[in-house]
N, C-alpha and C positions, 0 to 999 in steps of 0.2 A: 504493500499499500505505499502510496506516494505521500499520503497525509503524514506519515512520520518522518520522512526525509525531508517534507517541506518544513514541519514544525523544528525539526533539529537544525537545519540550515538557518532559517530566519530568526529563531531563538538565540543561536549561538552568534549570529551577526548582530543582534540587538544588544545583547549582553558585552559583546565585544566593543560596540560603540559607546555604551556606558561606562565600561569598566575594562579599559584596554590591558590592564596588568592582571586581571581575573581569569580564572579557568571556565572560559564560556563553553567549550566543548563538554566538560564534565557537568555543567549545570544544565545544558539543552538534553544531554543523555539521560541525565536524572530526571528531568520532566517526562521524557519518553517512557523511560521503564517504570515510572510511578503510575503513569497513565496506562499502561498495559496491565500492570499488576492490579489496579483497582477493576478494571473489566474482568480479568481472570477470576480475582477473589469473588466478584459478584455473581458469576456463573457458578462457580463452586458453591457458595453459600445457597444459591437457588437451587441448585441440585440436592444439597444436604436438607434443606428444609421441605423441599418438594417431596422426597422420596422418604422421609421421616429417619433418616440417618442420624439426626441429632440424638434420638433416644439411644442410640449405640454408643455414641460419645459420652451421654451422661452417665450410661451404666458402667463404662469402662475407664472414664476419664472424667470424673466429677469436675464441675466448674470451681467448686471451692478447693479443689486439691492445691495445697501449698499457700494456703491464704493466711501466711502469718504476718502480712504487711498489706498496705492499702492497694498495691496493684498485683492483679495475678499474671505474672509474665509467662506462666506456662499454661494458660488456657488453650484449648484446641484452637480457636479462631487466631489467637496470636502465633501460635506455631505454624499453622497453615498460612497465613499471610507472610510470615517471614521467610519460609520456604519459597513461596512465590516471588517475593520480592528479589530475594538473591538468585533465584534462577533467571528471572527475566533480566536483571541487572548483569548477569553473567553473558547472556545471549545477546543483549542489545549492546553492551560494550564490545563485545568480541566482533560484531558486524560493523557498527558506525566508527570504531576507532581504527579500522584498517585504512591504510593510506590511499590505496587504490580506490575504495569506495568514497573517501572523502574528496578525492579528486573528480570522481565521477558526479557527486552531488555538486561540487562546486561549478563544473562545467554544465550541468542542467540547470540550476538555479541561478548562477552568477551574472546572467545577462540582465536581471532586472534588480534594482536598488532597493535597499532598505528605506529610501524615503519615500516610497508608497505606503499610505497608511493600512493598506489591507495586509500586508506583510508584517505589520506590527500587531494588528487586532486579531487577524485570523488564528495564530498559533495560540493566543492567550485564550480565545473562544473554545478552541478545540481542547484544551486542558480542562476547561470546566465541563464541557460537553462529554468528555469521556468520564468524568466523575458522575455526572447526572445520568449517564447511560448505564453505568454500574448500579447505581441505586434504583433506577427504573426496573432494572433485571431483579434486582433482590426482592423489590415491592410487588413485582409480577405487574406492572402497569405497561400492558404489551402495545398499547396505543403510543405512548411515549418511547417505547424501545423502537417501534417501527419509525417513528418520526426522526429519530437519532440515527437510525441506519440510513433513511433517506438523506438526510444532511450530510452524512459521511460520504454517501454514494454521489451526491451532487458536488461536493467539494472534490472528491476525488476526479471526477470528470472535468471540473473547472482547472484543476491543477495540470491535468494532461493537456487542456485544451490551450492553457495559458503558456506552458513551457515546453509542450512537444509531447507526442505520443511515445516515443522511445527514448531509451537512455542514449546519451551519446558515448561513443567508444573513444 
């Protein structure tokens, strides 16, 4: 999906413009893998609650297990989310930090400037939309899920129309 490469490129460019000494690639990658993690976690929570798997967790892994302090850091949801975050972080960093991939993204998106407002606003809206999308999945609001998928598809087509249908070699 070009949405992730679009967000990566323009978030990193925006952060570079605001703070030239900061780690813009790391922050852009972080926003991408957190967005993906939210959606995966939302789907897993939906599957757990829809198939009554939470009863199995409650029997074998009680929620108050280890509750000697105010936060239960070994609750099933925390462990599942931590696993998802670490796995998506590993995969996204492995893909996006390759030098050939960054050159490909630069040649694909580099022809348009960050001065255009949509390249600043759209990546921020995408990050919010991924969180809303995962919440809609968890709460089974299917019309909202369909609207989010439609927005993602429209944006994917817009990116391909705007920058070209194929990657440049």
